[in-house]
C-alpha positions as CSV (number, residue, x, y, z in Angstrom):
1,X,0.0,0.0,0.0
2,X,1.3,3.5,-0.7
3,X,2.3,5.6,2.3
4,X,2.9,2.7,4.7
5,X,5.7,3.7,7.1
6,X,8.8,1.5,6.7
7,X,11.2,3.2,9.1
8,X,8.9,5.0,11.6
9,X,10.8,7.2,14.0
10,X,13.9,7.5,11.9
11,X,13.9,11.3,12.3
12,X,12.6,11.5,15.8
13,X,8.8,11.2,15.5
14,X,7.1,9.2,18.2
15,X,3.7,7.5,18.5
16,X,2.1,4.1,18.4
17,X,0.4,2.2,15.6
18,X,-3.2,3.4,15.1
19,X,-4.5,-0.2,15.5
20,X,-2.7,-0.5,18.9
21,X,-4.4,2.7,20.0
22,X,-7.8,1.3,18.9
23,X,-7.1,-1.9,20.8
24,X,-6.2,0.0,23.9
25,X,-9.4,2.1,23.7
26,X,-11.5,-1.1,23.1
27,X,-9.9,-2.6,26.2
28,X,-10.8,0.5,28.2
29,X,-14.4,0.3,27.0
30,X,-14.5,-3.5,27.8
31,X,-13.7,-2.6,31.4
32,X,-13.0,-5.3,33.8
33,X,-11.2,-5.9,37.1
34,X,-9.0,-3.0,38.0
35,X,-7.1,-4.7,40.8
36,X,-3.9,-6.3,39.6
37,X,-3.6,-10.1,39.4
38,X,-0.7,-10.0,41.9
39,X,-3.1,-8.8,44.6
40,X,-5.2,-11.5,46.3
41,X,-8.4,-9.6,45.5
42,X,-7.5,-9.3,41.8
43,X,-6.5,-13.0,41.6
44,X,-9.7,-14.2,43.2
45,X,-11.9,-11.9,41.1
46,X,-10.3,-13.3,37.9
47,X,-10.5,-16.9,39.1
48,X,-14.2,-16.5,39.9
49,X,-14.8,-14.9,36.5
50,X,-13.1,-17.7,34.8
51,X,-14.7,-20.5,36.8
52,X,-18.3,-19.5,37.5
53,X,-19.9,-21.4,34.6
54,X,-18.9,-24.4,32.5
55,X,-18.8,-22.1,29.5
56,X,-16.3,-19.8,31.3
57,X,-14.2,-22.8,32.2
58,X,-14.0,-24.0,28.6
59,X,-13.2,-20.5,27.4
60,X,-10.4,-20.2,30.0
61,X,-9.0,-23.5,29.0
62,X,-9.1,-22.4,25.3
63,X,-7.4,-19.2,26.3
64,X,-4.4,-21.1,27.8
65,X,-5.3,-21.7,31.5
66,X,-4.8,-25.5,31.6
67,X,-4.4,-26.3,35.2
68,X,-6.4,-29.1,37.0
69,X,-9.6,-28.4,38.8
70,X,-7.9,-29.4,42.0
71,X,-5.3,-26.7,41.5
72,X,-8.0,-24.1,40.8
73,X,-9.8,-25.1,44.0
74,X,-6.6,-24.7,46.0
75,X,-6.0,-21.3,44.5
76,X,-9.6,-20.2,45.3
77,X,-9.4,-21.5,48.8
78,X,-6.1,-19.7,49.4
79,X,-4.2,-22.9,50.2
80,X,-1.8,-22.4,47.4
81,X,-0.7,-19.4,45.3
82,X,0.0,-19.5,41.6
83,X,3.5,-19.1,40.2
84,X,4.4,-15.9,38.3
85,X,3.9,-17.7,35.0
86,X,0.5,-18.9,36.1
87,X,-0.4,-15.4,37.2
88,X,0.4,-14.2,33.7
89,X,-1.7,-17.1,32.2
90,X,-4.6,-16.2,34.5
91,X,-4.5,-12.6,33.5
92,X,-4.1,-13.3,29.8
93,X,-7.0,-15.8,30.0
94,X,-9.2,-13.3,31.8
95,X,-8.5,-10.6,29.2
96,X,-9.3,-13.0,26.4
97,X,-12.5,-14.3,27.9
98,X,-13.6,-10.8,28.8
99,X,-13.0,-9.6,25.2
100,X,-15.1,-12.5,23.9
101,X,-17.9,-11.8,26.3
102,X,-18.2,-8.1,25.6
103,X,-17.4,-8.1,21.9
104,X,-21.0,-8.4,20.6
105,X,-22.2,-5.7,23.1
106,X,-19.5,-3.3,22.0
107,X,-20.1,-4.0,18.3
108,X,-23.7,-3.2,18.7
109,X,-23.0,0.1,20.5
110,X,-20.2,1.2,18.1
111,X,-22.2,0.4,14.9
112,X,-25.3,2.2,16.4
113,X,-27.7,0.7,13.9
114,X,-25.6,2.0,10.9
115,X,-25.0,5.5,12.3
116,X,-21.5,4.6,13.4
117,X,-19.3,6.2,16.0
118,X,-17.2,9.4,15.8
119,X,-13.5,8.7,16.1
120,X,-10.9,11.4,17.0
121,X,-7.4,10.7,15.7
122,X,-4.5,12.6,17.4
123,X,-1.5,12.8,15.1
124,X,2.0,11.5,15.9
125,X,4.4,13.6,18.1
126,X,6.9,15.5,15.9
127,X,8.4,17.6,18.7
128,X,11.9,15.9,18.3
129,X,11.8,16.1,14.5
130,X,14.0,18.7,12.8
131,X,11.7,21.5,11.5
132,X,12.9,20.9,7.9
133,X,11.8,17.3,8.0
134,X,8.5,17.6,9.9
135,X,5.2,17.5,8.0
136,X,1.9,19.2,8.7
137,X,-0.3,16.7,10.5
138,X,-3.4,17.8,12.2
139,X,-6.0,16.4,14.5
140,X,-8.7,14.6,12.5
141,X,-12.2,13.2,13.1
142,X,-14.1,10.7,11.1
143,X,-17.3,8.6,11.5
144,X,-16.7,4.9,11.4
145,X,-19.9,3.0,10.5
146,X,-18.6,-0.6,10.2
147,X,-16.8,-1.9,13.2
148,X,-17.3,-5.6,12.5
149,X,-13.8,-6.5,11.3
150,X,-12.1,-4.3,13.9
151,X,-14.0,-5.7,16.9
152,X,-13.8,-9.3,15.6
153,X,-10.0,-9.0,15.2
154,X,-9.7,-7.4,18.6
155,X,-11.7,-10.0,20.4
156,X,-9.7,-12.8,18.8
157,X,-6.4,-11.2,19.7
158,X,-5.5,-11.0,16.0
159,X,-3.1,-8.0,15.9
160,X,-2.4,-8.3,12.1
161,X,-6.1,-8.6,11.3
162,X,-6.8,-5.5,13.5
163,X,-4.0,-3.6,11.8
164,X,-5.4,-4.5,8.4
165,X,-9.0,-3.6,9.4
166,X,-7.9,-0.3,10.9
167,X,-5.8,0.6,7.8
168,X,-8.8,-0.2,5.6
169,X,-10.9,2.2,7.7
170,X,-8.5,5.2,7.8
171,X,-8.2,5.1,4.0
172,X,-11.5,7.0,4.2
173,X,-9.4,10.0,5.4
174,X,-8.4,10.6,1.8
175,X,-5.0,10.8,0.2
176,X,-3.2,11.6,3.4
177,X,-4.3,8.5,5.3
178,X,-0.7,7.2,5.6
179,X,0.1,10.1,7.9
180,X,-2.2,8.6,10.5
181,X,-0.8,5.1,10.5
182,X,1.1,6.1,13.7
183,X,-0.7,8.3,16.2
184,X,-0.5,9.5,19.8
185,X,-4.1,8.5,20.5
186,X,-7.3,7.3,19.0
187,X,-10.4,8.3,21.0
188,X,-14.0,7.1,20.7
189,X,-16.8,6.2,23.1
190,X,-19.6,3.6,23.0
């Protein structure tokens, strides 16, 4: 595709990929348990979320939490504590299951029966770029009407699919869409 950045940051610009900013915003909208998994309260909340129904247990196993029921019971009763690696698996499984559970709700709210959602795109930071090499990039807004591919890729944890879906969306900005591949922030609400 034209205007894809090959050596982003070569002259001092900073920012993140637009798709990563979208994923971060979707994670914020999905909400969830704020207490870290390393705290007892956060661990127990995540374990209860992942084990409260047979469907949740299957989703947790599919997401990578493959310990025995006996070990889960010992963790829930406080008789044993998970290792650091298991804490990471628990947190990753929780995020994956949470994304899957809220994806349809978020999709419905973002699409708004075909009206879409207004998105604000904050351009990359060029404060460290030599004035001769910087380009004029301004704050942009656009209305995204079809969130299906974006939310589907996000809920599946498919970073490349999300990047492709977001790139296909920002093409609607016109001929300068490549300037918004990297941004400081992407904001929207549902």
